[in-house]
N, C-alpha and C positions, 0 to 999 in steps of 0.2 A: 601575191604578196611580193613586194619589189625588194631585191637583194642589193646592198651596197658593196659591189665588187671590190673596190679599194679597202674597205673595212676588213673584208674576208682575208684578202692577201696580207694586209698589215697584220692581222691577228695570227695568222699562220707563222709568219715571219717572227713575231715576238715569241710564239710558243717554241719556236725551234731554238732560237736564241737561249731561251730559259733552259732548254733541255741540255744544251751544250754546256752552259754554266752550271747546271746541277752536275753534270759528268765531270766538269772539271774539279768542282768541290770534291767530289768523291775521290778523284785520283789524288788530290793534295791531301786528302784526310788519310791516305793509307799509311801504316796499318791500322785495321779496326782494333777495337779493345781485345778481341779474342779470335785466334786462328787455332782451329782443330788440328792437332797432330795425331795421326792415326797409324796403328801398327795393324797391319792385315791378319793378325794372328791372336792367338790367346796370350796371356801373360806368361813371361819367362823365357820367350823364344829370342831368336836372334834379331827379329825385326822389332820386337818389344825392348829389348835392351838398347838397340841403336837409337831409336826415336827418343826414348827416355834420357839417354845420354846426351843427345843433342839438344833438347829442350833444357836439360839441367845447366849445361854449359852455356847456352845462350843467356839463360837467366842469371847464372853465377857472375858472369863476367860483365853483365850490364849491357851486352850488346843489344839485346831484344828485351823490352820492358813490358810488352803486353802480356796477356793471358795465353798459356799454350797447353790446353788440358790433353791428356793423353786418352784417345778412344781405342779400344781394342775390337776390331771388326774381323774375326775370324771366318774362314771357310773356303773351300776350293783351292787351297795352296795360294791364296791372295785374290782369286778370281772374283769372290763376293765383294770385297772391297772395291776392287776394279770397276765392277758394274756399277756399284754406288757411286763412284766418282763420275761416272757419265751423266749423273743427275745434277752434278755441280759444275758442269761445262760453263767456262766463262767466269767463274768467281775466283776471289782471291782468298778465301775463308779456310781452305784446307790444305794441308801438307802432309803427304804419306812416304813412308819409307818402302823401298823395294829393293830387290835384289834379282838373281837370275829368274825366279819363277814368273816375273812379269814378262819375261820372253817364253819361258818353257810352257806356260799354261795355255799360251795361245799356239805354239808349234805342236802341242800334243791334242789339240782341239778341245781342251777343257774350257776354253774362254774364247769368244770371238774378238776380244780386246786384247790390245797389246801396248807397248810403250808409246806408240805412235798416237794411242787415244788418250794421252796424258801430256803434261809439260814437264820435259825433265829440267831439274833445277841444278843439281850437282851431284857427281860421284863424290863419296867421300872416303871410304875405306874398303880395304879387301881383308876379308877374314878368310878362314881357310876350313876344309872339311875336317872333321875329327871323327874317329870310330872308337867309341867307348863302351865299356862293360861294367857290371857290377863288380865291387872289389872282391866278392867271393865267386866271380866266374870262373869256370873251368879253362877259358880261353886267355892266355898270356901274351899272345902275339897276333897280329893280324894274318900272319902266314898260317896259323893253326885254323883260323876261320876260313881261309881260303881253300885250305886241304880238305877241310870237312864238306865245303860246298861242291868241290870237284868230285868227291865221292857221292854226294847226295844233295843236290840243290835245295831240298826240302828241309835239311837237317839244322839250319840256323835260321831263326826269326830275327828279322830286321826291322828296327823301329825307326821313325823320324816324325819330325815336325811339319814337313811339307806333304802335299798331297802326293799319291802314286803318280809316277811320271814326272814329278818335278825334281827340285834341286836335291833334297837328302837322298832321295831315290837314285837319282841318275849319277850323283857323285860315287855312291857306292858300286853301281853297276859299271861305271867307268874304270874304277880300279879293279873290280873283279875280273873284267873283261881283259884288261891289262895284264893280269896274272894268271890267265889263261883258262878261267872259268867259262864252261860252256852252259846252254840252256839259261841264259839269265832271265828270261821270262818266267822261268819256274821257281824263282827264288822268291820267298815269301816276305814281302814288304808291308808293314801295317802303318798306317797313317795316324798320328796323334796331334791334330792340329789344336786341341785346347790345352796343349802344353803338358800332356800327362806321360810323355815318354819315360821320363826319369822314374818316376813311380813304378812304370810296368817293368823296367829293367831291374830295378832294386827289388822287385817283388817276384822276379824269376819268370815272369809271364812273355817276356821276349829275351833274346840273347845279346843283342847289341844295338846300340843307337847310332845312327849316322845323322851328324848334325854339323853345326858350326863349331869351330874351336872356341871361339869367344862365348859361346853359349853354355859352355860346361866347363870353362876353366875354373871357376870358383869350386865347383863340385870335385873336380880332379884335384885341386890344391888341398881340398878339405878331407880327401881320401875316401870319399863315399863311391867315387867312380874311378875306375882305371882306364887310362887312355892308351889304345894299342898303336896308334899311328895318326898322323895327320897328313894333309894333302898339299903343303907347301914345297917349293923347291928348295927350301933351308929350313933349319931350326928357327922357330920364332918365340917372342913372348920372353918372360923372366922367370926364374924360379923352376918350379915343378914343370911348368908349361914348355919351358925350353928343354927339358929332358925327354920330351915326347918326340920319338923317331918320325922321320918322313917315310912315306910308302917307298920313295926311291932308295932310300937308305937301306930297306929291307928287300930289294931286288925287285920291285915292281916299279916299271918305267911310265910313271903317270903323275900328273898333278891336276888339282882342280882349285880354281879361285872363287870365292864367294865374295863378289863385290856388292856393296850396298850403297845406295844413294837415295836422295829426296826428289819427289815429283809432285807437281800441283795438277789440278784437273786441267783438261784440254782447253787451249784458248784461255788460259789464265791471263788477267789483264797485265799489260806490260808494266805498270807501276808495281805491281806484287812482285813479277819476275824480277825486276831491277832491285827491289828490297830485299828479297831473300837471297839472290845472287851476292849482293854485297855483304850482308850478314853473315852468310856462310863463309864467304872469302876470308873475312876477318876472324871468324871463329877458328878456323883450322890452323891460325898462326899462333893462338893462345897456348900458354903453358898448361891450362886446364884441359885443353883437347888432348895434347900430346900425352899427358899423364893418363888420360882415359884410354887412349889408344894402347899405350904400354901395359896397362892393367889387363886389358882384355885380349891382347894379343893381335891387334889390329894393325895392318901396314897401311901407311898414307898412300891414298889413291885419288887425290882430289882432281877433279875435271869439272868444267862448267861449259855452258854455251854450246857452241858447234862442236867443240872437241868432245863433250860427253855424248852427243847426239852421233857423232862418227863412231865412237866406242860402241854404243849400243846396236847400231846397223851392223857393225863388223862381228860383234858377239852373238848377234841373232843367226847370222850366217853360219857362224861355227857351230852352235848349238843345233841348228837344223841338220847339219852334216853328221853330227855326234849322234844325234837320235836315230837317223836313218842307219847308222853303222850299228849301234846297240841293239836295235830291234829287227835287224835284217835276219835274224834267225828264228823269227816268229812263223 
């Protein structure tokens, strides 16, 4: 059978041009009708609150007109969703919120993936750690909790929404270490990644929740929870939230920042990165976003592009050093 070489070459060239045209059309059509917004936790936590607030603000202001359904994908302190994101490499149809656990789960060996296996889009806000108890708790000060732990590290049960060795756990251990508590590895920490920590502390099953200040601000305002301290270097928020003392005020020389930002899958298409970068840059300037930040006690921490990547690399190194120091007594 005789093959016409010119026809084969011409056919291949046409196919190549067609592929480029299809790719260009896809790029021009971004965004698609729906982009999934993901909280790597159960409903009610800080990630959930942040991603829902972002989606609502983008929609309410008309900056983004596509569908942004919220998906909760809890597990492993964010590691389950991070592993899932690897199956979406190269796509522009998923945006997830993350915070320190995207670094911590990798540093503690809970996940082989890290921020380097994503496309960082924007750092948005800084929340702070908060230590809260039931309104009926015997503890009225974080110093009382610290004193109890110094006598017996098993005497206080700590709960949080992140995995053991991740953010809620680490922020409490950092404060406890700064306050002079030893045997940090003996302190009982229970993870409630399904969002059940509040019910557990109200039911008396745990003594204290270590979490984000924004996560529990409404429950503090309502009087269901009592905040013992927060980890900023200054008073933050408004009203009752502004009345919460910092641990530094109480004589513990430490702070902890719970930054939060948005990430796409690794190798997210350029047009998708450009679209979300521009949309978020516009969003953070709106009065709606400013009002949301004030409501939840969030500080502005907007960064994007190279600046955000440098922040992640620097913070990753700092966390590595902190973990080595905290667990050096094991």
